[in-house]
C-alpha positions, -999 to 999 in steps of 0.1 A, spaced: 217 415 -437 228 382 -441 263 371 -425 285 347 -445 303 317 -432 334 332 -442 326 363 -420 320 341 -388 351 322 -394 371 355 -400 359 369 -367 360 331 -348 398 334 -358 401 368 -346 384 359 -313 407 329 -305 439 349 -315 429 374 -292 422 348 -263 458 336 -270 472 369 -267 457 374 -233 464 341 -222 502 349 -231 499 382 -213 486 367 -182 514 338 -182 540 369 -188 527 391 -161 527 358 -134 563 352 -148 574 388 -142 558 386 -107 577 354 -97 610 368 -109 606 401 -91 596 377 -61 628 356 -64 651 384 -78 658 364 -108 654 370 -147 635 347 -171 658 337 -200 628 337 -223 625 376 -221 631 398 -248 670 402 -252 671 438 -247 652 435 -216 669 410 -202 705 428 -209 689 459 -191 679 434 -160 715 422 -159 732 455 -161 709 469 -134 714 440 -111 753 447 -114 751 480 -107 732 473 -77 758 450 -66 785 475 -70 763 499 -50 763 472 -24 799 464 -22 804 503 -15 777 504 12 792 476 31 825 488 31 811 521 46 792 502 73 820 482 80 841 512 88 814 521 115 807 486 123 795 483 159 788 452 178 750 441 181 734 449 218 740 419 242 710 398 247 689 396 279 701 364 296 670 362 318 647 350 292 646 324 265 661 333 234 646 332 197 670 309 182 656 311 149 662 349 152 697 346 166 705 320 135 691 347 110 716 373 124 745 349 124 741 337 88 732 375 76 765 382 87 781 352 70 764 356 37 774 392 35 811 383 39 809 350 18 790 370 -10 796 405 -10 788 414 -44 751 404 -40 723 428 -32 701 421 -2 710 383 -1 681 361 10 687 346 46 662 315 49 664 297 82 640 269 87 631 244 115 649 209 107 623 180 97 647 152 108 671 157 138 697 137 120 700 165 97 701 193 124 680 210 145 677 241 117 687 248 82 697 277 62 685 273 29 699 304 12 727 288 -11 699 279 -39 686 312 -45 721 328 -40 732 306 -68 705 314 -89 712 352 -86 751 345 -96 740 331 -127 719 360 -135 752 378 -132 769 357 -156 787 338 -128 785 298 -125 789 287 -92 768 257 -79 745 261 -48 768 234 -28 798 257 -33 776 288 -23 767 268 10 804 258 17 815 294 10 787 303 35 801 279 61 835 293 62 824 325 71 799 316 100 815 332 129 816 308 163 784 313 184 771 299 216 739 288 200 755 264 172 772 230 184 782 223 147 775 228 110 774 206 78 765 209 44 738 183 29 722 177 -4 724 204 -33 732 231 -6 715 229 25 733 238 57 724 218 88 727 236 121 729 218 155 721 236 186 744 234 215 733 215 245 751 241 265 731 269 252 700 248 254 705 244 292 711 279 302 684 288 278 658 263 294 671 272 329 657 308 329 622 295 334 632 288 370 654 316 376 629 342 360 601 325 350 585 319 315 592 353 298 581 369 265 609 374 240 626 407 237 606 433 212 596 470 207 565 478 228 538 491 204 505 507 213 478 484 199 439 487 193 421 453 189 386 455 178 365 423 187 334 406 199 311 438 192 276 424 196 245 447 193 227 461 219 190 447 225 200 415 208 216 384 226 250 372 219 247 340 197 272 316 181 281 342 155 299 362 182 319 335 196 347 333 172 354 370 174 352 369 208 374 340 214 402 348 189 402 384 196 407 376 234 440 353 228 454 377 202 450 405 230 465 380 257 496 372 234 503 406 225 499 419 260 523 390 272 550 405 244 547 437 264 526 459 244 501 483 255 470 468 243 436 485 242 406 459 238 379 477 223 341 463 223 327 483 192 291 473 201 262 483 181 244 510 202 232 536 177 207 535 149 170 535 139 163 507 159 165 524 189 135 545 180 112 517 181 126 503 213 124 538 231 88 542 219 78 508 232 96 512 265 78 547 269 46 527 263 49 494 285 70 512 314 57 550 311 75 555 347 108 545 334 124 581 341 118 576 378 120 540 382 141 516 365 121 491 342 123 453 352 129 441 317 141 404 322 139 394 285 152 420 261 152 397 234 112 395 237 112 429 240 130 435 210 109 413 190 75 432 206 88 464 194 96 451 158 64 435 156 45 468 164 68 486 140 60 464 110 23 466 119 14 498 133 21 530 110 13 555 141 37 533 160 67 534 132 61 572 129 67 578 168 95 555 165 110 577 137 103 606 160 121 592 190 153 584 168 154 622 159 152 631 196 179 606 206 201 619 179 198 655 193 207 641 228 171 648 242 179 642 280 146 618 284 153 599 254 192 594 259 178 582 296 157 556 280 186 547 254 211 541 284 184 518 304 183 498 273 219 498 269 225 488 304 202 455 304 221 444 272 255 451 290 246 430 323 235 401 296 267 403 278 289 402 312 274 370 322 291 355 289 321 374 291 327 367 331 323 328 318 347 329 292 372 353 311 370 380 284 382 417 292 367 446 272 363 480 268 329 490 256 330 519 230 302 515 208 289 534 176 275 562 197 311 574 208 318 581 174 286 603 164 301 637 168 335 627 155 314 618 120 304 652 116 342 661 116 353 634 91 326 642 68 337 680 70 371 672 62 364 648 33 343 674 17 372 702 22 396 677 9 374 668 -22 374 632 -14 333 631 -18 316 624 -48 279 629 -56 264 597 -70 226 597 -72 219 619 -43 244 603 -20 280 614 -14 304 585 -20 343 580 -13 366 557 -35 394 540 -21 405 527 -52 386 533 -86 389 504 -106 364 483 -125 360 458 -97 361 482 -68 329 498 -49 328 530 -29 317 538 5 286 557 11 297 585 34 263 603 33 232 588 22 207 607 0 186 616 30 216 634 46 223 603 74 253 587 79 261 550 75 284 520 89 310 534 65 310 569 77 315 554 115 343 532 107 359 562 90 355 581 122 366 552 143 402 545 124 408 585 124 399 581 164 424 551 169 453 569 150 451 604 160 437 602 196 446 569 207 480 570 189 478 536 176 510 519 159 488 487 151 450 483 147 435 451 146 397 441 133 386 408 141 351 400 125 337 373 100 353 367 64 321 384 48 335 421 59 369 415 41 358 438 14 346 463 35 377 466 55 398 466 23 378 498 13 383 512 48 419 508 47 425 522 10 404 552 18 421 558 51 456 557 30 442 579 5 435 605 29 472 603 45 456 591 76 472 557 75 506 556 67 532 527 62 543 535 98 512 521 111 501 484 106 463 473 101 451 440 103 414 426 92 415 392 111 387 373 90 375 339 103 350 315 86 313 305 98 305 280 124 289 250 110 269 222 126 273 186 124 256 185 94 277 209 76 255 235 75 254 268 93 252 262 128 214 266 141 190 249 166 166 222 156 140 248 151 162 268 128 168 299 152 203 310 159 221 292 185 224 314 218 255 318 232 245 312 270 224 280 256 258 268 241 278 275 272 253 257 294 252 225 270 290 224 276 290 224 311 266 196 310 284 176 287 317 184 308 302 170 336 290 137 319 326 130 308 341 136 340 315 113 357 320 88 328 357 87 341 347 82 377 361 118 386 335 126 407 345 99 431 380 109 436 375 149 434 359 170 460 327 191 450 348 222 444 376 203 424 347 188 403 332 221 394 367 236 388 373 205 363 340 210 346 345 245 339 379 242 329 369 216 304 338 230 291 349 264 284 383 251 276 371 227 248 349 252 231 377 279 231 406 253 220 383 238 192 377 273 179 416 281 180 429 251 165 415 256 136 429 278 108 407 306 114 402 314 77 386 282 73 348 270 83 346 245 112 322 221 125 311 227 160 308 193 179 309 186 214 317 149 210 349 158 190 357 184 217 356 165 245 374 136 230 406 127 252 429 116 224 441 137 197 449 176 196 419 186 217 416 206 250 407 175 272 439 155 260 459 188 268 447 197 301 447 160 312 484 160 301 493 191 317 475 174 351 496 144 348 528 162 343 519 185 374 512 150 393 548 137 386 567 159 413 536 155 437 543 116 435 579 123 446 569 146 474 584 177 455 562 210 462 569 243 447 594 254 471 611 220 470 614 225 435 626 260 434 652 245 457 659 218 432 665 241 405 691 264 425 711 229 433 706 207 403 707 211 364 679 197 339 689 162 326 699 165 286 717 133 285 691 109 271 680 116 234 642 119 244 655 145 272 669 167 246 643 161 220 617 176 248 640 204 255 644 214 219 607 217 216 603 238 248 634 263 234 611 271 203 584 288 227 598 324 214 597 319 178 562 301 180 550 331 197 567 356 172 552 333 143 516 341 154 522 378 154 529 375 117 498 363 106 476 362 139 465 327 134 463 310 166 463 274 155 502 277 153 503 281 190 477 249 193 499 229 172 528 239 194 514 230 227 502 196 213 535 189 201 551 194 236 525 171 250 531 144 225 568 150 229 568 147 268 547 114 263 581 100 245 603 114 271 582 98 299 578 65 283 614 62 278 629 78 308 617 72 343 613 104 368 604 85 400 611 49 409 589 29 432 593 -3 448 566 -30 451 547 -16 482 544 19 462 571 37 483 595 63 464 630 46 464 646 67 437 637 103 422 657 116 390 661 152 399 673 165 364 641 149 349 619 162 376 631 196 365 625 191 331 588 180 336 586 211 357 600 231 326 574 215 305 545 221 326 554 258 329 556 267 293 524 248 285 507 270 313 518 300 299 505 288 265 473 280 279 470 315 293 474 327 259 449 306 247 424 312 276 425 278 289 425 273 329 443 242 339 436 228 371 459 207 394 436 178 398 414 163 371 
């Protein structure tokens, strides 16, 4: 059959029209999403739809007025804040402006309250940027009012508060907020009276799943990020007062243990009476794998060993435990060096629980047959994939294990929040896991779950980090190299001539492990990062070396004035921090942000926010120190004058920095 040019043109025209319609629909969907987010109506929408939107908005506003009136009848004062800890200024301002906006705009439903940090101290320390959005909402109601008029109306309704020194409206409707020095002084002084304490909050039960190496395999650079990020998340949440369960979900179960047990029986036949001297588990693994691949009889024995292990035969369980113990000791060397605390709970822990999960899913009608296997869908869309819960041979999978794991954490551990720290490649897996858990009713809106993904570690050639021979970099080798480089750096600065051998070793370990951790944490975890010892060990810029040195220098100022810890405590009881100079106040305002910076990290679990904050403290301190003398000496080097208020400010800076270091896993030293 021949196709005429006219026919081809017709179908081309139809295809073009269809593409234009699709593009238009996409644009409309995007616009609707934006309108929903900003609570506005697009004037280009269908007039009838626009009218419905407007009427609905008006009804909501009338309901809000009634609800607010009822609320005011039973209004009670907010609970007093704990004066023994630094207050979250951003949170306080959000409360103050929320009340002011409610009074100024009683006919607005759920008005936006937007508080941001100021970019320029001339225009305030913080800003309330709600007026523009509120003016836009009024526009939809048919009321014409400028954002600046809205801002002035809000300003009139702001109740006096100890945090606020003064307010002002700028530009199209920004409300600039200046923090009170007297409030700032009281707030920062709590670091002396009560220490650097966490902001107030509700205690939660949190499970953090991180590190998770495989038994019988060495930890490599791929485990570095999960281990470091997970540890810092735990430290932060523990400091905030939460009950944190740190789980090491090791790979300690599976078919590979069949070949390892079979090889153990051949190489150490007396393993039941005498613990086998396996000094190199990696070589042991490679030997067993080689036999498994090349020897059919050995492979059959290996499968037989798996069956006996899974039926919990005592002799085979003993062999499995011996192999796991050797791995644990190797892992612990790494964990001790990096100061990582974990509770091991491997895949084997969930074996019997998987039976229960499969039974419940079958009884609930969640499983479907698919070419001999049993699968579960989290979301049956065109692009989605199911979990394989039962394989065609009747065995279970990683998917089954993770379903049993999340069930145990919710039902047995009573978790309010579950965090998984793994590479970004597992994002789809966790998306399906959470969907399946929600579908069964196991995961509800009351429980927060987060997959904390991270990018891969690259070498300086911007390719996946490998050794020169192309092998994966062993983590223990990386740490050894870090120690060597750190010592070279310290000797380059002649630190070995002024530090005792013990001090030099402490400084070496502080720099080596600190720079490896900080280099990871200071990058946005969602991105890949280049591992470079040369960049890590630079003493300028946002590096661990610079920050550790800055801290040591800050601590040395009080020593120069002959002030020990006891003398500083006495000083804090009799003197106040000096806030007269603009650089003193600038530094103090940075320190006062400590609570809000911690809360910011809990929102997205990105530690680079905290790294940027501690770097800002260090650079702002340098500005202060360059402009404000703390200790004056005469020509012979004797101390002739000490500014007590500034000594206290240096000590407050050191204490806040030290707490940040502790959360990030860095160990500062008094001398470097």
